[in-house]
N, C-alpha and C positions, 0 to 999 in steps of 0.2 A: 508612297513609293518615290524615291528620288528620280527626278527626270531632268535630263539635259537635252535642250533643243539647240541644235547647231545649224546656223544659216550661213550659206556661202553661195557665191556665183556658181551656177551649174558646171562651168568649165574648170573650176578650181579644185574640187575634191573628186578623186577617182573612187571607184568601188573599193580598191585596196586601201586608200586613205581612210574612207569611212569605216571599214572593217577594223583597221588597226586603231583608229581613234576610239571607236566604241569599246574595244578591249582595254585600252589605256585609261579612258575615262572611268570605266568600271573599277579598274585596279586602284586608281587614285582615290576614288570615293571610298572604296572599301578600307583602304589603309588609313585615310584621314578620319573616318567615322566609325570604324569597326563594324559596319553594316555588311551583311552577306552580299556577295556579288550578284546573286539572283534577284536582289531588290532593285538594281540599277537599270534604268531605262534610258536609252539614247535615241533621239529622233533627229534625222537630218532632213533639212528642207533646202532644195536647190532653187536658187533665185535667178530670174532673168535680169538683164540689165534694166535699170529703172524700177526695180522692185523694192529697193531698200534706200531709205532716206534718213538723214540725221540733220536736224536743224533746217529742214526744208531743202537740203541739198543731197543729190545722189551720192551714195557711198561708192568708193572705189571697188572695182571687181576683185581686187587682191586681198580683201579683208575677210575675216571670219567673225561672226557674232555668235557667242555662246551664252545661252540663258539657262540657269540652273534653278531647280526647285528642290529644296531639301527640307527635311522636317524641322519644325520649330525647336529651339532650345540648343542648337549647336553653338559651341563657344566661338568667340571671335578668332581664336587661334586656329580652330578647326576650319572655319570659313576661309581664313587666309591661306592655310595649307591647300585647301581645295582650289581656290581661285588661282593661286600660283602654279600648282601642280597641273591643273587642266590647261592653263595657258602654255606652260612649258611643253606639254605633250603635243599640242597643236604645232608649236614651233619645231619640235623634233621630227614630227611626221611630215610636215608640209614645207618647212623652210620659210614660212611666212614670218616676217619680223614681228616681234612681240607687241610693238606699238600698233599693229593692225589687227589685233585680236581683242 
């Protein structure tokens, strides 16, 4: 089952953001891979300040971290379409700059 885990500061994503992102992630995955929408799982984790570090430094509260697990064997082009499509949906829904995703 494809799973997308989205991590963001708890003040960043509203219930409406999460609902819309889950629908959009499902659509992007289904289009890129031809998988049925019912296969796609999306999990959101709300982080408190000082919960997310990269390189030993706290990550800005304005960013979103998305980690995806998809089945083995997807082509590089399908993976690229997924990564870009998912990023673009986060930008469209939240207005967060692409370089913070």
